N, CA, C and O atoms as a Tripos MOL2 file, in Angstrom:
@<TRIPOS>MOLECULE
protein
  304   303    76     0     0
PROTEIN
NO_CHARGES

@<TRIPOS>ATOM
      1 N           0.8210   -1.1910    0.0000 N.3       1 MET1
      2 CA          0.0000    0.0000    0.0000 C.3       1 MET1
      3 C           0.8680    1.2590    0.0000 C.2       1 MET1
      4 O           0.5450    2.2400   -0.6690 O.2       1 MET1
      5 N           1.9700    1.2260    0.7530 N.am      2 VAL2
      6 CA          2.8360    2.3990    0.7820 C.3       2 VAL2
      7 C           3.4520    2.6340   -0.5940 C.2       2 VAL2
      8 O           3.5570    3.7720   -1.0520 O.2       2 VAL2
      9 N           3.8550    1.5510   -1.2460 N.am      3 GLY3
     10 CA          4.4270    1.6830   -2.5940 C.3       3 GLY3
     11 C           3.4400    2.2710   -3.5770 C.2       3 GLY3
     12 O           3.8040    3.0980   -4.4120 O.2       3 GLY3
     13 N           2.1850    1.8440   -3.4800 N.am      4 MET4
     14 CA          1.1560    2.3800   -4.3670 C.3       4 MET4
     15 C           0.9120    3.8620   -4.0770 C.2       4 MET4
     16 O           0.7570    4.6560   -5.0050 O.2       4 MET4
     17 N           0.8770    4.2390   -2.7980 N.am      5 ALA5
     18 CA          0.6720    5.6410   -2.4390 C.3       5 ALA5
     19 C           1.8250    6.5100   -2.9270 C.2       5 ALA5
     20 O           1.6030    7.6070   -3.4380 O.2       5 ALA5
     21 N           3.0510    6.0280   -2.7740 N.am      6 VAL6
     22 CA          4.2160    6.7970   -3.2210 C.3       6 VAL6
     23 C           4.2120    6.9430   -4.7360 C.2       6 VAL6
     24 O           4.5370    8.0130   -5.2500 O.2       6 VAL6
     25 N           3.8510    5.8880   -5.4610 N.am      7 SER7
     26 CA          3.8230    5.9880   -6.9310 C.3       7 SER7
     27 C           2.7540    6.9700   -7.4030 C.2       7 SER7
     28 O           2.9550    7.6800   -8.3880 O.2       7 SER7
     29 N           1.6270    7.0110   -6.7100 N.am      8 ILE8
     30 CA          0.5860    7.9810   -7.0740 C.3       8 ILE8
     31 C           1.0620    9.4000   -6.7780 C.2       8 ILE8
     32 O           0.8320   10.3030   -7.5820 O.2       8 ILE8
     33 N           1.7170    9.6120   -5.6460 N.am      9 ILE9
     34 CA          2.2350   10.9360   -5.2970 C.3       9 ILE9
     35 C           3.2830   11.3940   -6.2930 C.2       9 ILE9
     36 O           3.3240   12.5680   -6.6620 O.2       9 ILE9
     37 N           4.1360   10.4660   -6.7330 N.am     10 VAL10
     38 CA          5.1930   10.8090   -7.6990 C.3      10 VAL10
     39 C           4.5980   11.3430   -8.9900 C.2      10 VAL10
     40 O           5.1840   12.2280   -9.6140 O.2      10 VAL10
     41 N           3.4550   10.8310   -9.4030 N.am     11 TRP11
     42 CA          2.8300   11.2990  -10.6380 C.3      11 TRP11
     43 C           1.9210   12.5010  -10.4300 C.2      11 TRP11
     44 O           1.9000   13.4130  -11.2560 O.2      11 TRP11
     45 N           1.1790   12.5110   -9.3450 N.am     12 LEU12
     46 CA          0.1790   13.5600   -9.1740 C.3      12 LEU12
     47 C           0.7320   14.8760   -8.6220 C.2      12 LEU12
     48 O           0.1880   15.9360   -8.9330 O.2      12 LEU12
     49 N           1.7790   14.8430   -7.8260 N.am     13 ALA13
     50 CA          2.3260   16.0910   -7.2760 C.3      13 ALA13
     51 C           2.8390   17.0220   -8.3830 C.2      13 ALA13
     52 O           2.4840   18.2000   -8.3820 O.2      13 ALA13
     53 N           3.6580   16.5400   -9.3260 N.am     14 PRO14
     54 CA          4.0730   17.4480  -10.4100 C.3      14 PRO14
     55 C           2.9000   17.8880  -11.2900 C.2      14 PRO14
     56 O           2.8710   19.0220  -11.7700 O.2      14 PRO14
     57 N           1.9420   16.9980  -11.4990 N.am     15 LEU15
     58 CA          0.7720   17.3630  -12.2910 C.3      15 LEU15
     59 C          -0.0190   18.4740  -11.6070 C.2      15 LEU15
     60 O          -0.5000   19.3950  -12.2670 O.2      15 LEU15
     61 N          -0.1510   18.3880  -10.2950 N.am     16 GLN16
     62 CA         -0.8620   19.4240   -9.5450 C.3      16 GLN16
     63 C          -0.1420   20.7680   -9.6430 C.2      16 GLN16
     64 O          -0.7890   21.8100   -9.7440 O.2      16 GLN16
     65 N           1.1720   20.7520   -9.6140 N.am     17 ILE17
     66 CA          1.9380   21.9920   -9.7350 C.3      17 ILE17
     67 C           1.7140   22.6270  -11.0990 C.2      17 ILE17
     68 O           1.4880   23.8340  -11.1960 O.2      17 ILE17
     69 N           1.7750   21.8190  -12.1540 N.am     18 VAL18
     70 CA          1.5900   22.3330  -13.5220 C.3      18 VAL18
     71 C           0.1740   22.8590  -13.7220 C.2      18 VAL18
     72 O          -0.0110   23.9570  -14.2460 O.2      18 VAL18
     73 N          -0.8270   22.0810  -13.3080 N.am     19 LEU19
     74 CA         -2.2110   22.5160  -13.4860 C.3      19 LEU19
     75 C          -2.5350   23.7410  -12.6380 C.2      19 LEU19
     76 O          -3.2850   24.6110  -13.0800 O.2      19 LEU19
     77 N          -1.9880   23.8260  -11.4350 N.am     20 GLY20
     78 CA         -2.1930   25.0060  -10.5960 C.3      20 GLY20
     79 C          -1.5930   26.2510  -11.2150 C.2      20 GLY20
     80 O          -2.1920   27.3250  -11.1640 O.2      20 GLY20
     81 N          -0.4130   26.1150  -11.7990 N.am     21 ASP21
     82 CA          0.2120   27.2590  -12.4620 C.3      21 ASP21
     83 C          -0.6100   27.6900  -13.6720 C.2      21 ASP21
     84 O          -0.8030   28.8850  -13.8990 O.2      21 ASP21
     85 N          -1.0890   26.7310  -14.4420 N.am     22 MET22
     86 CA         -1.9090   27.0660  -15.6070 C.3      22 MET22
     87 C          -3.1880   27.7840  -15.1780 C.2      22 MET22
     88 O          -3.6150   28.7300  -15.8400 O.2      22 MET22
     89 N          -3.7940   27.3520  -14.0920 N.am     23 HIS23
     90 CA         -5.0110   28.0040  -13.5970 C.3      23 HIS23
     91 C          -4.7050   29.4230  -13.1140 C.2      23 HIS23
     92 O          -5.4800   30.3470  -13.3630 O.2      23 HIS23
     93 N          -3.5810   29.5910  -12.4290 N.am     24 GLY24
     94 CA         -3.1910   30.9230  -11.9780 C.3      24 GLY24
     95 C          -2.9600   31.8820  -13.1360 C.2      24 GLY24
     96 O          -3.3580   33.0460  -13.0700 O.2      24 GLY24
     97 N          -2.3230   31.4020  -14.1890 N.am     25 LEU25
     98 CA         -2.1040   32.2410  -15.3660 C.3      25 LEU25
     99 C          -3.4250   32.5940  -16.0460 C.2      25 LEU25
    100 O          -3.5880   33.7050  -16.5510 O.2      25 LEU25
    101 N          -4.3640   31.6520  -16.0590 N.am     26 ASN26
    102 CA         -5.6810   31.9120  -16.6350 C.3      26 ASN26
    103 C          -6.4200   32.9790  -15.8360 C.2      26 ASN26
    104 O          -7.0270   33.8770  -16.4180 O.2      26 ASN26
    105 N          -6.3750   32.8900  -14.5180 N.am     27 VAL27
    106 CA         -7.0150   33.9060  -13.6710 C.3      27 VAL27
    107 C          -6.3540   35.2600  -13.8880 C.2      27 VAL27
    108 O          -7.0450   36.2760  -13.9620 O.2      27 VAL27
    109 N          -5.0210   35.2900  -13.9900 N.am     28 ARG28
    110 CA         -4.3150   36.5530  -14.2250 C.3      28 ARG28
    111 C          -4.7720   37.2110  -15.5220 C.2      28 ARG28
    112 O          -4.9420   38.4300  -15.5680 O.2      28 ARG28
    113 N          -4.9720   36.4250  -16.5700 N.am     29 ASP29
    114 CA         -5.3190   36.9830  -17.8730 C.3      29 ASP29
    115 C          -6.7970   37.3580  -17.9850 C.2      29 ASP29
    116 O          -7.1290   38.3580  -18.6210 O.2      29 ASP29
    117 N          -7.6900   36.5700  -17.3770 N.am     30 HIS30
    118 CA         -9.1180   36.7540  -17.6070 C.3      30 HIS30
    119 C          -9.8860   37.3350  -16.4270 C.2      30 HIS30
    120 O         -10.9930   37.8400  -16.6140 O.2      30 HIS30
    121 N          -9.3300   37.2780  -15.2120 N.am     31 GLN31
    122 CA        -10.0320   37.7960  -14.0400 C.3      31 GLN31
    123 C          -9.0610   38.5510  -13.1290 C.2      31 GLN31
    124 O          -8.8130   38.1200  -12.0030 O.2      31 GLN31
    125 N          -8.5090   39.6700  -13.6030 N.am     32 PRO32
    126 CA         -7.5170   40.3870  -12.7950 C.3      32 PRO32
    127 C          -8.0660   40.9130  -11.4700 C.2      32 PRO32
    128 O          -7.3210   40.9950  -10.4930 O.2      32 PRO32
    129 N          -9.3420   41.2690  -11.4140 N.am     33 ALA33
    130 CA         -9.9120   41.7530  -10.1520 C.3      33 ALA33
    131 C          -9.9580   40.6400   -9.1080 C.2      33 ALA33
    132 O          -9.7110   40.8840   -7.9270 O.2      33 ALA33
    133 N         -10.2690   39.4330   -9.5360 N.am     34 LYS34
    134 CA        -10.2930   38.3000   -8.6140 C.3      34 LYS34
    135 C          -8.8880   38.0090   -8.1050 C.2      34 LYS34
    136 O          -8.7110   37.6980   -6.9270 O.2      34 LYS34
    137 N          -7.8900   38.1050   -8.9730 N.am     35 LEU35
    138 CA         -6.5090   37.8760   -8.5640 C.3      35 LEU35
    139 C          -6.0610   38.9280   -7.5510 C.2      35 LEU35
    140 O          -5.3940   38.6040   -6.5690 O.2      35 LEU35
    141 N          -6.4290   40.1830   -7.7910 N.am     36 ALA36
    142 CA         -6.0710   41.2490   -6.8520 C.3      36 ALA36
    143 C          -6.7210   41.0100   -5.4950 C.2      36 ALA36
    144 O          -6.1000   41.2520   -4.4600 O.2      36 ALA36
    145 N          -7.9640   40.5400   -5.4910 N.am     37 ALA37
    146 CA         -8.6470   40.2520   -4.2310 C.3      37 ALA37
    147 C          -7.9760   39.0880   -3.5050 C.2      37 ALA37
    148 O          -7.8210   39.1250   -2.2840 O.2      37 ALA37
    149 N          -7.5800   38.0620   -4.2430 N.am     38 MET38
    150 CA         -6.9060   36.9190   -3.6150 C.3      38 MET38
    151 C          -5.5670   37.3320   -3.0200 C.2      38 MET38
    152 O          -5.1380   36.7730   -2.0110 O.2      38 MET38
    153 N          -4.9080   38.3020   -3.6350 N.am     39 GLU39
    154 CA         -3.6070   38.7610   -3.1500 C.3      39 GLU39
    155 C          -3.7220   39.8410   -2.0820 C.2      39 GLU39
    156 O          -2.7090   40.2360   -1.5040 O.2      39 GLU39
    157 N          -4.9270   40.3270   -1.8070 N.am     40 GLY40
    158 CA         -5.1350   41.3070   -0.7460 C.3      40 GLY40
    159 C          -4.8620   42.7440   -1.1650 C.2      40 GLY40
    160 O          -4.5230   43.5730   -0.3200 O.2      40 GLY40
    161 N          -5.0020   43.0590   -2.4520 N.am     41 HIS41
    162 CA         -4.7990   44.4290   -2.9330 C.3      41 HIS41
    163 C          -6.1500   45.1170   -3.0670 C.2      41 HIS41
    164 O          -7.0660   44.5750   -3.6860 O.2      41 HIS41
    165 N          -6.2790   46.3060   -2.4910 N.am     42 TRP42
    166 CA         -7.5360   47.0530   -2.5120 C.3      42 TRP42
    167 C          -7.5630   48.0820   -3.6310 C.2      42 TRP42
    168 O          -8.6400   48.4780   -4.0750 O.2      42 TRP42
    169 N          -6.3970   48.5230   -4.0970 N.am     43 GLU43
    170 CA         -6.3190   49.5240   -5.1620 C.3      43 GLU43
    171 C          -5.3530   49.0510   -6.2330 C.2      43 GLU43
    172 O          -4.3920   48.3370   -5.9480 O.2      43 GLU43
    173 N          -5.6180   49.4530   -7.4610 N.am     44 THR44
    174 CA         -4.7320   49.1220   -8.5740 C.3      44 THR44
    175 C          -3.4650   49.9650   -8.4730 C.2      44 THR44
    176 O          -3.5290   51.1730   -8.2420 O.2      44 THR44
    177 N          -2.3220   49.3210   -8.6470 N.am     45 GLN45
    178 CA         -1.0460   50.0460   -8.5920 C.3      45 GLN45
    179 C           0.0320   49.2640   -9.3300 C.2      45 GLN45
    180 O           0.0070   48.0350   -9.3820 O.2      45 GLN45
    181 N           0.9660   49.9960   -9.8920 N.am     46 ARG46
    182 CA          2.1200   49.3550  -10.5410 C.3      46 ARG46
    183 C           3.1690   49.0720   -9.4800 C.2      46 ARG46
    184 O           3.3260   49.8370   -8.5280 O.2      46 ARG46
    185 N           3.8830   47.9710   -9.6480 N.am     47 GLY47
    186 CA          4.9150   47.6210   -8.6910 C.3      47 GLY47
    187 C           4.3480   47.3080   -7.3240 C.2      47 GLY47
    188 O           4.9630   47.6200   -6.3050 O.2      47 GLY47
    189 N           3.1720   46.6910   -7.2960 N.am     48 ALA48
    190 CA          2.5030   46.3810   -6.0290 C.3      48 ALA48
    191 C           3.3510   45.4110   -5.2080 C.2      48 ALA48
    192 O           4.0480   44.5690   -5.7750 O.2      48 ALA48
    193 N           3.3010   45.5180   -3.8960 N.am     49 PRO49
    194 CA          4.0770   44.5910   -3.0630 C.3      49 PRO49
    195 C           3.4630   43.1920   -3.0840 C.2      49 PRO49
    196 O           2.2660   43.0270   -3.3180 O.2      49 PRO49
    197 N           4.2870   42.2130   -2.8400 N.am     50 LEU50
    198 CA          3.8160   40.8390   -2.6840 C.3      50 LEU50
    199 C           3.3900   40.6720   -1.2290 C.2      50 LEU50
    200 O           4.2320   40.6640   -0.3310 O.2      50 LEU50
    201 N           2.1010   40.5410   -0.9970 N.am     51 ILE51
    202 CA          1.5770   40.4250    0.3610 C.3      51 ILE51
    203 C           1.6190   38.9580    0.7600 C.2      51 ILE51
    204 O           0.9210   38.1240    0.1840 O.2      51 ILE51
    205 N           2.4470   38.6580    1.7540 N.am     52 LEU52
    206 CA          2.5970   37.2860    2.2100 C.3      52 LEU52
    207 C           1.5180   36.9030    3.2050 C.2      52 LEU52
    208 O           0.9350   35.8230    3.1080 O.2      52 LEU52
    209 N           1.2460   37.7910    4.1710 N.am     53 VAL53
    210 CA          0.2460   37.5450    5.2060 C.3      53 VAL53
    211 C          -0.4500   38.8640    5.4980 C.2      53 VAL53
    212 O           0.1950   39.9080    5.5950 O.2      53 VAL53
    213 N          -1.7650   38.8110    5.6360 N.am     54 ALA54
    214 CA         -2.5200   40.0240    5.9930 C.3      54 ALA54
    215 C          -3.8370   39.6240    6.6230 C.2      54 ALA54
    216 O          -4.3580   38.5360    6.3770 O.2      54 ALA54
    217 N          -4.3690   40.5250    7.4440 N.am     55 TRP55
    218 CA         -5.6850   40.3620    8.0410 C.3      55 TRP55
    219 C          -6.5660   41.4300    7.3930 C.2      55 TRP55
    220 O          -6.4960   42.5940    7.7860 O.2      55 TRP55
    221 N          -7.4030   41.0600    6.3990 N.am     56 PRO56
    222 CA         -8.1730   42.0690    5.6700 C.3      56 PRO56
    223 C          -9.3440   42.6160    6.4730 C.2      56 PRO56
    224 O         -10.0120   41.8850    7.2050 O.2      56 PRO56
    225 N          -9.5800   43.9100    6.3250 N.am     57 ASP57
    226 CA        -10.7330   44.5810    6.9180 C.3      57 ASP57
    227 C         -11.5900   45.0730    5.7520 C.2      57 ASP57
    228 O         -11.2990   46.1050    5.1480 O.2      57 ASP57
    229 N         -12.6520   44.3220    5.4420 N.am     58 MET58
    230 CA        -13.4590   44.6390    4.2690 C.3      58 MET58
    231 C         -14.2380   45.9370    4.4120 C.2      58 MET58
    232 O         -14.4870   46.6130    3.4140 O.2      58 MET58
    233 N         -14.6230   46.2960    5.6140 N.am     59 ALA59
    234 CA        -15.3920   47.5280    5.8140 C.3      59 ALA59
    235 C         -14.5440   48.7590    5.5140 C.2      59 ALA59
    236 O         -15.0230   49.7030    4.8850 O.2      59 ALA59
    237 N         -13.2990   48.7570    5.9580 N.am     60 ARG60
    238 CA        -12.4030   49.9070    5.7370 C.3      60 ARG60
    239 C         -11.5110   49.7340    4.5170 C.2      60 ARG60
    240 O         -10.8040   50.6670    4.1370 O.2      60 ARG60
    241 N         -11.5290   48.5540    3.8920 N.am     61 GLU61
    242 CA        -10.7220   48.2240    2.7160 C.3      61 GLU61
    243 C          -9.2330   48.4640    2.9520 C.2      61 GLU61
    244 O          -8.5590   49.1250    2.1620 O.2      61 GLU61
    245 N          -8.7360   47.9080    4.0610 N.am     62 ILE62
    246 CA         -7.3070   47.9400    4.3580 C.3      62 ILE62
    247 C          -6.9090   46.5810    4.9160 C.2      62 ILE62
    248 O          -7.7610   45.7760    5.2920 O.2      62 ILE62
    249 N          -5.6210   46.3410    4.9640 N.am     63 ASN63
    250 CA         -5.0870   45.1200    5.5560 C.3      63 ASN63
    251 C          -4.4150   45.4700    6.8790 C.2      63 ASN63
    252 O          -3.6080   46.3970    6.9530 O.2      63 ASN63
    253 N          -4.7560   44.7200    7.9190 N.am     64 HIS64
    254 CA         -4.0990   44.8630    9.2150 C.3      64 HIS64
    255 C          -3.0200   43.7870    9.3160 C.2      64 HIS64
    256 O          -3.1400   42.7300    8.6960 O.2      64 HIS64
    257 N          -1.9870   44.0420   10.0770 N.am     65 PHE65
    258 CA         -0.9180   43.0750   10.3270 C.3      65 PHE65
    259 C          -0.3460   42.5270    9.0160 C.2      65 PHE65
    260 O          -0.1620   41.3190    8.8660 O.2      65 PHE65
    261 N          -0.0730   43.4100    8.0920 N.am     66 GLU66
    262 CA          0.3830   43.0130    6.7630 C.3      66 GLU66
    263 C           1.8850   42.7490    6.7490 C.2      66 GLU66
    264 O           2.6720   43.5510    7.2510 O.2      66 GLU66
    265 N           2.2640   41.6300    6.1770 N.am     67 LEU67
    266 CA          3.6660   41.3000    5.9450 C.3      67 LEU67
    267 C           3.8310   41.2240    4.4290 C.2      67 LEU67
    268 O           3.3150   40.3080    3.7880 O.2      67 LEU67
    269 N           4.5530   42.1910    3.8600 N.am     68 ALA68
    270 CA          4.6680   42.2920    2.4090 C.3      68 ALA68
    271 C           6.1090   42.5620    2.0010 C.2      68 ALA68
    272 O           6.9060   43.1080    2.7630 O.2      68 ALA68
    273 N           6.4150   42.1590    0.7660 N.am     69 ILE69
    274 CA          7.7260   42.4360    0.1760 C.3      69 ILE69
    275 C           7.5140   43.5270   -0.8730 C.2      69 ILE69
    276 O           6.8760   43.2680   -1.8930 O.2      69 ILE69
    277 N           8.0290   44.7330   -0.6550 N.am     70 PRO70
    278 CA          7.7650   45.8530   -1.5680 C.3      70 PRO70
    279 C           8.2930   45.6060   -2.9780 C.2      70 PRO70
    280 O           9.4110   45.1260   -3.1690 O.2      70 PRO70
    281 N           7.4500   45.9500   -3.9710 N.am     71 GLY71
    282 CA          7.8520   45.9440   -5.3700 C.3      71 GLY71
    283 C           8.2370   44.5920   -5.9300 C.2      71 GLY71
    284 O           8.9540   44.5310   -6.9290 O.2      71 GLY71
    285 N           7.7850   43.5050   -5.3220 N.am     72 SER72
    286 CA          8.2260   42.1990   -5.8140 C.3      72 SER72
    287 C           7.1710   41.4770   -6.6270 C.2      72 SER72
    288 O           7.4730   40.4440   -7.2230 O.2      72 SER72
    289 N           5.9450   41.9780   -6.6770 N.am     73 ALA73
    290 CA          4.8990   41.3460   -7.4930 C.3      73 ALA73
    291 C           5.1470   41.6810   -8.9470 C.2      73 ALA73
    292 O           5.5450   42.7970   -9.2820 O.2      73 ALA73
    293 N           4.9080   40.7020   -9.8110 N.am     74 ALA74
    294 CA          5.1210   40.9010  -11.2420 C.3      74 ALA74
    295 C           4.0160   41.7860  -11.7990 C.2      74 ALA74
    296 O           2.8400   41.5680  -11.5060 O.2      74 ALA74
    297 N           4.3760   42.7640  -12.5850 N.am     75 SER75
    298 CA          3.3700   43.6230  -13.2180 C.3      75 SER75
    299 C           3.1170   43.1040  -14.6090 C.2      75 SER75
    300 O           4.0320   42.6510  -15.2970 O.2      75 SER75
    301 N           1.8500   43.1740  -15.0230 N.am     76 SER76
    302 CA          1.4850   42.6610  -16.3550 C.3      76 SER76
    303 C           1.2010   43.7690  -17.3230 C.2      76 SER76
    304 O           0.8810   43.5090  -18.4830 O.2      76 SER76
@<TRIPOS>BOND
     1     1     2 1
     2     2     3 1
     3     3     4 2
     4     3     5 am
     5     5     6 1
     6     6     7 1
     7     7     8 2
     8     7     9 am
     9     9    10 1
    10    10    11 1
    11    11    12 2
    12    11    13 am
    13    13    14 1
    14    14    15 1
    15    15    16 2
    16    15    17 am
    17    17    18 1
    18    18    19 1
    19    19    20 2
    20    19    21 am
    21    21    22 1
    22    22    23 1
    23    23    24 2
    24    23    25 am
    25    25    26 1
    26    26    27 1
    27    27    28 2
    28    27    29 am
    29    29    30 1
    30    30    31 1
    31    31    32 2
    32    31    33 am
    33    33    34 1
    34    34    35 1
    35    35    36 2
    36    35    37 am
    37    37    38 1
    38    38    39 1
    39    39    40 2
    40    39    41 am
    41    41    42 1
    42    42    43 1
    43    43    44 2
    44    43    45 am
    45    45    46 1
    46    46    47 1
    47    47    48 2
    48    47    49 am
    49    49    50 1
    50    50    51 1
    51    51    52 2
    52    51    53 am
    53    53    54 1
    54    54    55 1
    55    55    56 2
    56    55    57 am
    57    57    58 1
    58    58    59 1
    59    59    60 2
    60    59    61 am
    61    61    62 1
    62    62    63 1
    63    63    64 2
    64    63    65 am
    65    65    66 1
    66    66    67 1
    67    67    68 2
    68    67    69 am
    69    69    70 1
    70    70    71 1
    71    71    72 2
    72    71    73 am
    73    73    74 1
    74    74    75 1
    75    75    76 2
    76    75    77 am
    77    77    78 1
    78    78    79 1
    79    79    80 2
    80    79    81 am
    81    81    82 1
    82    82    83 1
    83    83    84 2
    84    83    85 am
    85    85    86 1
    86    86    87 1
    87    87    88 2
    88    87    89 am
    89    89    90 1
    90    90    91 1
    91    91    92 2
    92    91    93 am
    93    93    94 1
    94    94    95 1
    95    95    96 2
    96    95    97 am
    97    97    98 1
    98    98    99 1
    99    99   100 2
   100    99   101 am
   101   101   102 1
   102   102   103 1
   103   103   104 2
   104   103   105 am
   105   105   106 1
   106   106   107 1
   107   107   108 2
   108   107   109 am
   109   109   110 1
   110   110   111 1
   111   111   112 2
   112   111   113 am
   113   113   114 1
   114   114   115 1
   115   115   116 2
   116   115   117 am
   117   117   118 1
   118   118   119 1
   119   119   120 2
   120   119   121 am
   121   121   122 1
   122   122   123 1
   123   123   124 2
   124   123   125 am
   125   125   126 1
   126   126   127 1
   127   127   128 2
   128   127   129 am
   129   129   130 1
   130   130   131 1
   131   131   132 2
   132   131   133 am
   133   133   134 1
   134   134   135 1
   135   135   136 2
   136   135   137 am
   137   137   138 1
   138   138   139 1
   139   139   140 2
   140   139   141 am
   141   141   142 1
   142   142   143 1
   143   143   144 2
   144   143   145 am
   145   145   146 1
   146   146   147 1
   147   147   148 2
   148   147   149 am
   149   149   150 1
   150   150   151 1
   151   151   152 2
   152   151   153 am
   153   153   154 1
   154   154   155 1
   155   155   156 2
   156   155   157 am
   157   157   158 1
   158   158   159 1
   159   159   160 2
   160   159   161 am
   161   161   162 1
   162   162   163 1
   163   163   164 2
   164   163   165 am
   165   165   166 1
   166   166   167 1
   167   167   168 2
   168   167   169 am
   169   169   170 1
   170   170   171 1
   171   171   172 2
   172   171   173 am
   173   173   174 1
   174   174   175 1
   175   175   176 2
   176   175   177 am
   177   177   178 1
   178   178   179 1
   179   179   180 2
   180   179   181 am
   181   181   182 1
   182   182   183 1
   183   183   184 2
   184   183   185 am
   185   185   186 1
   186   186   187 1
   187   187   188 2
   188   187   189 am
   189   189   190 1
   190   190   191 1
   191   191   192 2
   192   191   193 am
   193   193   194 1
   194   194   195 1
   195   195   196 2
   196   195   197 am
   197   197   198 1
   198   198   199 1
   199   199   200 2
   200   199   201 am
   201   201   202 1
   202   202   203 1
   203   203   204 2
   204   203   205 am
   205   205   206 1
   206   206   207 1
   207   207   208 2
   208   207   209 am
   209   209   210 1
   210   210   211 1
   211   211   212 2
   212   211   213 am
   213   213   214 1
   214   214   215 1
   215   215   216 2
   216   215   217 am
   217   217   218 1
   218   218   219 1
   219   219   220 2
   220   219   221 am
   221   221   222 1
   222   222   223 1
   223   223   224 2
   224   223   225 am
   225   225   226 1
   226   226   227 1
   227   227   228 2
   228   227   229 am
   229   229   230 1
   230   230   231 1
   231   231   232 2
   232   231   233 am
   233   233   234 1
   234   234   235 1
   235   235   236 2
   236   235   237 am
   237   237   238 1
   238   238   239 1
   239   239   240 2
   240   239   241 am
   241   241   242 1
   242   242   243 1
   243   243   244 2
   244   243   245 am
   245   245   246 1
   246   246   247 1
   247   247   248 2
   248   247   249 am
   249   249   250 1
   250   250   251 1
   251   251   252 2
   252   251   253 am
   253   253   254 1
   254   254   255 1
   255   255   256 2
   256   255   257 am
   257   257   258 1
   258   258   259 1
   259   259   260 2
   260   259   261 am
   261   261   262 1
   262   262   263 1
   263   263   264 2
   264   263   265 am
   265   265   266 1
   266   266   267 1
   267   267   268 2
   268   267   269 am
   269   269   270 1
   270   270   271 1
   271   271   272 2
   272   271   273 am
   273   273   274 1
   274   274   275 1
   275   275   276 2
   276   275   277 am
   277   277   278 1
   278   278   279 1
   279   279   280 2
   280   279   281 am
   281   281   282 1
   282   282   283 1
   283   283   284 2
   284   283   285 am
   285   285   286 1
   286   286   287 1
   287   287   288 2
   288   287   289 am
   289   289   290 1
   290   290   291 1
   291   291   292 2
   292   291   293 am
   293   293   294 1
   294   294   295 1
   295   295   296 2
   296   295   297 am
   297   297   298 1
   298   298   299 1
   299   299   300 2
   300   299   301 am
   301   301   302 1
   302   302   303 1
   303   303   304 2
@<TRIPOS>SUBSTRUCTURE
     1 MET1         2 RESIDUE 1 A MET
     2 VAL2         6 RESIDUE 1 A VAL
     3 GLY3        10 RESIDUE 1 A GLY
     4 MET4        14 RESIDUE 1 A MET
     5 ALA5        18 RESIDUE 1 A ALA
     6 VAL6        22 RESIDUE 1 A VAL
     7 SER7        26 RESIDUE 1 A SER
     8 ILE8        30 RESIDUE 1 A ILE
     9 ILE9        34 RESIDUE 1 A ILE
    10 VAL10       38 RESIDUE 1 A VAL
    11 TRP11       42 RESIDUE 1 A TRP
    12 LEU12       46 RESIDUE 1 A LEU
    13 ALA13       50 RESIDUE 1 A ALA
    14 PRO14       54 RESIDUE 1 A PRO
    15 LEU15       58 RESIDUE 1 A LEU
    16 GLN16       62 RESIDUE 1 A GLN
    17 ILE17       66 RESIDUE 1 A ILE
    18 VAL18       70 RESIDUE 1 A VAL
    19 LEU19       74 RESIDUE 1 A LEU
    20 GLY20       78 RESIDUE 1 A GLY
    21 ASP21       82 RESIDUE 1 A ASP
    22 MET22       86 RESIDUE 1 A MET
    23 HIS23       90 RESIDUE 1 A HIS
    24 GLY24       94 RESIDUE 1 A GLY
    25 LEU25       98 RESIDUE 1 A LEU
    26 ASN26      102 RESIDUE 1 A ASN
    27 VAL27      106 RESIDUE 1 A VAL
    28 ARG28      110 RESIDUE 1 A ARG
    29 ASP29      114 RESIDUE 1 A ASP
    30 HIS30      118 RESIDUE 1 A HIS
    31 GLN31      122 RESIDUE 1 A GLN
    32 PRO32      126 RESIDUE 1 A PRO
    33 ALA33      130 RESIDUE 1 A ALA
    34 LYS34      134 RESIDUE 1 A LYS
    35 LEU35      138 RESIDUE 1 A LEU
    36 ALA36      142 RESIDUE 1 A ALA
    37 ALA37      146 RESIDUE 1 A ALA
    38 MET38      150 RESIDUE 1 A MET
    39 GLU39      154 RESIDUE 1 A GLU
    40 GLY40      158 RESIDUE 1 A GLY
    41 HIS41      162 RESIDUE 1 A HIS
    42 TRP42      166 RESIDUE 1 A TRP
    43 GLU43      170 RESIDUE 1 A GLU
    44 THR44      174 RESIDUE 1 A THR
    45 GLN45      178 RESIDUE 1 A GLN
    46 ARG46      182 RESIDUE 1 A ARG
    47 GLY47      186 RESIDUE 1 A GLY
    48 ALA48      190 RESIDUE 1 A ALA
    49 PRO49      194 RESIDUE 1 A PRO
    50 LEU50      198 RESIDUE 1 A LEU
    51 ILE51      202 RESIDUE 1 A ILE
    52 LEU52      206 RESIDUE 1 A LEU
    53 VAL53      210 RESIDUE 1 A VAL
    54 ALA54      214 RESIDUE 1 A ALA
    55 TRP55      218 RESIDUE 1 A TRP
    56 PRO56      222 RESIDUE 1 A PRO
    57 ASP57      226 RESIDUE 1 A ASP
    58 MET58      230 RESIDUE 1 A MET
    59 ALA59      234 RESIDUE 1 A ALA
    60 ARG60      238 RESIDUE 1 A ARG
    61 GLU61      242 RESIDUE 1 A GLU
    62 ILE62      246 RESIDUE 1 A ILE
    63 ASN63      250 RESIDUE 1 A ASN
    64 HIS64      254 RESIDUE 1 A HIS
    65 PHE65      258 RESIDUE 1 A PHE
    66 GLU66      262 RESIDUE 1 A GLU
    67 LEU67      266 RESIDUE 1 A LEU
    68 ALA68      270 RESIDUE 1 A ALA
    69 ILE69      274 RESIDUE 1 A ILE
    70 PRO70      278 RESIDUE 1 A PRO
    71 GLY71      282 RESIDUE 1 A GLY
    72 SER72      286 RESIDUE 1 A SER
    73 ALA73      290 RESIDUE 1 A ALA
    74 ALA74      294 RESIDUE 1 A ALA
    75 SER75      298 RESIDUE 1 A SER
    76 SER76      302 RESIDUE 1 A SER
């Protein structure tokens, strides 16, 4: 059983990485507002920081306790 589980993981883990990347690229191209919401950005900006962790406040449209890397998000 362990051998079967390991063989399935060997095939499915790389497939999941490839399919996840393809889905992310599709969202970037066709639903940029959804991508910005997933990344925790409230306003459109060039050179936006990569937000690693944040506590969003939807009423005030800000992030509390934000941990971000400035200017590291790829601009399209």
